[in-house]
N, C-alpha and C positions, 0 to 999 in steps of 0.2 A: 478784482478777483477775490473770491471767497475761498479760504483755505481750510479744509475740514479734515482733520486727522483722526476722526472718530470711527470706531468699529461698531457703534450702535447708534440708534436714533432715539433721543429723548427730547425734553423740552427745548434745550438750547439748540439742538440740531434742527428741530422743526422750525424754530424761529429763524434760523439762518437760511434754511431752504425757502421759507416763505418770503423772506426779504430778497433773496437772490432772484426768485421767480418774479416777484413784484417789480423789481428794478428792471429786469429784462423786458417785462411786458410794457414798460414805459419807454422802451427803445434804447436803453443803455447796453453797452457791450459788457457782459458779466461772465467771469470765469470762476470756477471753484477748483481749488487744489486740495486733494484729500488722499486718504488711504486707498490704495488699489482694492477694489471689491467692496468699498463702503456701501451700505444700503442707502445712504443718502443720495448716491448718484442716480438711483432709480426714481427718486422723488423730484428731481430737478426737471424743469421744462426743457423742451428741445432747443430753446433759444440760449440756454446756459451751457457753456463749454466746461466739461469736467476734466481735470488732470489728475491721474492716479499716481501716488507715490508708493513704491513697493516696500521700501525700508526707511527707518528714521535716520540712518547714518547720513551726516552732512545735510540734513534737511533744510537748514537755513540757507546754506550756500546754493543748493539746487532751487530753492524757492526764489532766491535773488535772481538767478539766471533766467528762470521762467518768467518772472516779472519783466525782465529786460526784453526778452523775445516778444512778449505779448504787448509791450508798450503800456504797462499799467501805470495809472496815475493815483489811484486810491487803493489802499489796503486796509481791510477791516478785520480785526481779530476777535475771536471769542474763546474764552477759557484758556487754560494754562499753556498747552503746547503750541497752539496757534499764535498766541501773543508772543511767546518766546521766539518763535521762528521769524516774526516780523522785525526783530532786532537787527537782522541781517539785510533788511530791505534798503535799497539805495536812498540817499538823502533826498532825492528829488521826489520821492513817493510820500504822500501824506499817509501816516499810519494811525489807525483808530482802533479802539477796542470797545466792546460792550461788556459791562461788568455783570455777567450773569450770576456770579458768586459774590464778588466784592473786589475792592481795589487791593492789589498786592504790588508793592514797589518793584520787586525783582522781575515782575512780568510787564508792568505797565508804565514804569517811570520813564522809559526811553521813547514812549509813543507820543504822538502829537496831540491826541485827543481821546477822551473816554466818554462813553455814554452810560450814565447812571439810569437804572431802571426803577429806582424809588428814591424818595427824598433823603432817607437816612444815609444812603451810599454817598450822596454828595457832601455830607458833613464829615466824611472820613477819608478824604483825599490827602490829608496831611500836607506835606511839602510839595506835592505834585505841581509842576509849573506849566503843564500843558493846558489846553482848553477842555471844558467839560460841558455836558448838556444833560438835562433830565428828559428822557424819552421813554415813557412807560411801554410795556409790551402791549400789543394789539391783538385783536381776534384774527387768526389766520384765515385764509381762504378755505372754506369747507364745502363749496358748491358741488364738487365732484364725488363727495363721500357717499358710499353705498350703505344701505341699511342691511342688517342681518338679524336673525333670531337667536339670541344668546341662550335663552331658556331651552330651546330645542337642541342646540349644540351640546349643552350640558345635561340634557335629559332631566330637566327640572319641571315640576308641575307648573301649569299656566298661572296659578295664583301665587307663585313664589315672589316675594318682594325683594328686589335686587338692590343691595347697597354696594356701591363700587368706588374705585379710585384708580388713578393712572399715574405712573411715575417709576423712577428707578428704585429698585429694592436696595436701598441704602439706609443706614441707621438714621441719617439726617432727615429722611422723609417720614419717619415716625410710624411705619406700618406695623411695628410691634405694638404700639399703643392702640392702633385701630383694631388689630386682631384681638387683643385682650379686652378692649371695650365691647366689641361685637359679641364675644362669647359671654360677657356678663349681661348685656342688655337686650340683644336682638331677640325677637319672638321666634318661635319654632318654624314659622313659614317664611323666614327670611334667609337669604344667602349673601355671602360676602364675596365679591369678585374683584380681584386686583390685577390690572393689566400692567405688565412691566417685568423687567429682568434686572438682576444685579447681585452683588456679593452677599446680601442679607437673606437670600432666598432660603437657604438651609435652616437658618435660625428661625425664620417665620414658619417653616414647615414643622419644626419642633414645637414652636409655640402654639400652633393650631391644634396640636395634640390629637390628630386624627378626626377632628370635627368635620363631618361631611358637608357642612354648610359653607365651608371656607374653600375658595378656589383661587389658586395662584395661576393665572392664565399665561404667563410669559409675555414676550414682546407682542404688541398689537400694532399692525400697520394701518389700522382704520379706527382711530380714536373717536371721531364723531359717530361712526356707526356703533361702536361699543357703548358710547354714552347714551344713545337713544334707547337702549334696553333698560336703563337704570330707573329706579324710583327715587333714589337718594344718592347724592355724590358727597364724598368726604375727602378733604385734604388734611391729613394729620401731621404735616411736616413740623419737625422741630426747628428747621431753618428753611426759609423760602424767600428768595429775592423778588420773584415775580409770580410764577405759578400759571403757566400757559393753560394747563388742563382745567383750571378753575374758570378761565374765560370761556373755554369751549363748553363746559358744563352750564354756564350761564346762557350761552347761545341756545342750548337745547332746553332751557327753561327748567332745569332740575333744581329741586330744593337742595341747599348746600349747607354742610357743616364744615367749617375750616378753622384751623388754628390761627390765633392772632400773631402769626409770624411777621417778620419785618415788612415784606411786600404786601401780602393780603390784608394786614391790619390797616394799611394806608388806602388801597384802592377799593376795599370792600366796606369802608366806613359808612357810606350812605346807601349801601345795597341791603336788601332783605335777606341777609345771610346770618346764620347762627355762628358766632365766634367763641372758641374755647381756648384755654391756656395751652400752649405747646407742651407736649410731654405728659399731660395729665390724663391718665386712664379714667379717673373718677369723673372729671368734667365731660369727657367725650362719651363715656358710658351713659351719663345722665342725658346728654343731648340726643344720643341715639334713641334712648327710651322715650324721650318727649316726642321726637319726630315720628316714631312708629307706634305710638300709644294706642291708636284706634285699631283694635283687632279686626273690625269689620271692613276696614279700608284695605283694598288690595294694592292699588296704585296711588301713590301720593300725588296731589295736584301739582300742575306746572306753575312756575313763577315767572312773572314779567320783570325783567331787569332792564336798567338803563344802560345800554351798550354804547351810547354815543361817545363816552370817553375812550373807547377802545377801537376807534376807527382805524381800519387797516390802511386806507389811502392816506390819512393824516399821519399815521406813524411812519410809513415809508417816506412820505414827503419830508417829514422832520429829519429823518436820517440823511436824506440827500442834501437838505439845507445845511446840516452840520458838516457834511463832506466839503461843501463849498467854503464854509468858514475856515475849516482846517487847511484846505488846500491853499487858500489865500494867505493864511498866517504862516504856513510852512514855505511860502514862496515857490510853490509848485508851478511849473510852466503851464499856462492855460492851453486848453485844447483849441484848435481852429474853430471859428464860429459855426461851421457847418457840421462839426463832429460832436457826438455825445461823449461824456466822460467814460473811460474804461474803468471798471471797478473790480477789485479783488477783495474777497471776503475771507478772512482767515478764522477758522474755528476748530476747536478740538475739545472733546470731553475731558474733564479733569479726572485724572486717575485717583 
């Protein structure tokens, strides 16, 4: 069972949805427990059973009862509240978390296993005595995504060069750095489009200073379609464990400027991506200027990336293999030979 208590959909939620859908497609019985009315419910395949929680009161106890009724054997938590809720799970259930942000003893110490999404995380587990595995994020399923004309929607000239980014509008994501760098370096025929919502929106609007080239688009439920409109993708994060949108931008062949944050600096090391220091307006401004220097070029050329390390099938298989390891180590009773494991995936956005 996947438990998702999030009211929004960002990178961690999209990872969880893709994992749940992929597991169900392989024949596993998969449940998702989350907030009633969560937008994630609409992204789950019809094979995944969604359970809506209306209030957070006694959430752990109600989750425990739900697991008992559903006969759950594996529980997988993501981010703070989902992992905290797993503390109430029966001992017979193998409890696992993905470290989308990082290891926190108060959330993860009681769990049987943790999945690190980059190498640096695995060095900071401290006294954690459960099992761990390094399973990097993978490129999610994008086959069903529809294209749309963002320039037409924003009433922009056809020759507008679109610089874009996707993510939660939070200080850790560095969009203030991107807005400042764009205003310094971007040519007049460029526009900055940022898809996402979050608590930093008002501050970004003030920082934009009425610049009509800067567009904060809010939540986007079609990230691949959004990316197909761009000429250049920028990931300006001050902190980033993985960066799902970067992988999606690579899939679309976009030129990429990214900060050398923890995750991207590791998996982009051998890729043709321009890396800059996190939090540096000067370096990002210089990189934007270099990328868009040719005034006569309307659309930047596409890039060929090596996507083999980000195989979806391999990533999901590695997670399932880790489930088996944890279930054996936790002495969970094995399912009958003719049955597939039942999976609960617990996830929630960190407030």
